[in-house]
C-alpha positions in Angstrom: 303.2 -25.6 144.0 300.8 -26.0 146.6 301.8 -27.6 150.0 303.0 -30.9 150.4 299.9 -33.3 151.8 300.8 -35.8 154.5 299.8 -39.4 155.2 300.3 -41.1 158.4 300.5 -44.2 159.9 299.6 -44.6 163.6 301.0 -47.7 165.8 299.0 -48.5 168.7 297.9 -51.2 170.2 295.6 -49.2 172.5 292.8 -48.6 170.9 291.4 -45.6 172.9 295.1 -43.9 172.3 295.2 -44.4 168.1 291.6 -42.8 168.5 292.9 -40.1 170.2 295.8 -39.4 167.8 293.7 -39.9 164.4 291.3 -37.1 166.5 294.0 -34.4 167.1 295.0 -35.2 163.3 292.0 -35.9 161.2 290.6 -32.0 160.6 294.2 -30.6 160.5 295.6 -28.5 157.5 298.0 -31.0 154.7 297.2 -34.5 156.6 295.8 -36.5 153.5 295.4 -39.8 155.4 295.3 -41.4 158.4 295.8 -45.1 158.8 296.2 -46.8 162.3 297.6 -50.3 162.6 297.5 -52.3 166.1 301.4 -53.7 166.1 304.7 -52.7 164.7 305.6 -55.9 162.7 302.1 -55.1 160.6 303.2 -51.8 160.2 306.4 -52.6 158.5 304.7 -54.6 156.3 302.2 -52.3 155.3 305.4 -49.6 155.3 306.8 -52.0 152.0 303.6 -51.4 150.2 302.6 -48.0 151.1 305.2 -46.1 153.1 303.8 -43.5 154.9 305.3 -40.1 155.4 305.4 -40.3 159.1 305.0 -43.2 161.7 303.2 -42.3 164.9 304.1 -45.3 167.0 302.4 -45.4 170.7 305.3 -47.1 172.9 303.7 -48.2 176.0 305.3 -49.4 179.4 306.3 -52.8 179.1 306.2 -52.9 175.5 308.7 -55.7 174.2 310.3 -53.4 171.3 312.2 -50.0 171.6 312.5 -47.7 168.5 315.6 -45.3 168.8 316.0 -44.4 165.2 313.5 -43.6 162.5 312.2 -46.5 160.5 313.9 -47.4 157.7 311.8 -49.8 154.7 314.3 -50.8 152.0 316.6 -47.6 152.2 313.8 -44.9 152.5 313.9 -43.3 156.0 310.4 -42.5 157.3 309.8 -39.9 160.0 309.3 -41.6 162.8 307.3 -40.0 166.0 307.6 -42.2 169.4 305.2 -41.7 171.9 307.0 -43.2 175.6 305.4 -43.4 178.9 308.3 -43.3 181.2 308.6 -46.2 183.7 308.8 -44.8 186.8 306.2 -41.9 186.5 304.2 -43.0 183.7 304.9 -39.0 182.1 304.2 -38.9 178.3 307.0 -38.1 176.4 307.6 -37.3 172.3 310.6 -38.2 170.4 310.9 -37.1 166.7 313.7 -39.3 165.3 314.2 -37.3 161.9 315.6 -34.6 161.9 316.7 -35.9 165.6 314.6 -33.0 167.6 312.2 -33.8 170.8 308.9 -32.8 170.5 306.0 -32.9 172.8 302.4 -33.5 172.5 301.6 -29.8 171.8 303.4 -29.8 169.0 302.6 -32.8 167.5 301.2 -31.4 164.0 304.3 -29.1 163.6 306.5 -32.4 164.0 304.9 -34.3 161.6 304.6 -31.2 158.7 308.5 -30.9 159.5 310.4 -31.3 156.5 313.7 -31.8 157.9 315.2 -29.2 156.4 315.7 -25.4 157.8 313.4 -24.7 160.6 312.0 -21.3 159.9 309.3 -21.0 162.4 309.9 -23.6 165.1 307.4 -23.5 167.8 309.1 -21.7 171.4 308.3 -25.2 173.2 309.4 -27.6 169.7 312.5 -28.6 172.1 311.3 -29.7 175.4 309.7 -32.6 176.3 
């Protein structure tokens, strides 16, 4: 049996940020499809018809929404990875909701491929932000 292929939905209203995330992921192994939607409302509507394996949400400073748990569409939890800018310093943080582990930009691909089960080979910096 082959490894699982992942479908990723990138949610970002900032074109340069979205393109950067896509360029990080597009040639990675086990990534089957990457879609980009520019707002959370349309992304949630998209998920009802074609739920991805993971959502990467760019949450810039001053955004009018907050994501603190996995996105849940009709009872199906979607792994949710949130890129968040610190209000005071502007420093970027990355949070993974489900399986509730903090990740960082260097291990974004690991966070997407994480299946939520036992973690055999977690990167050394996987629990830092």
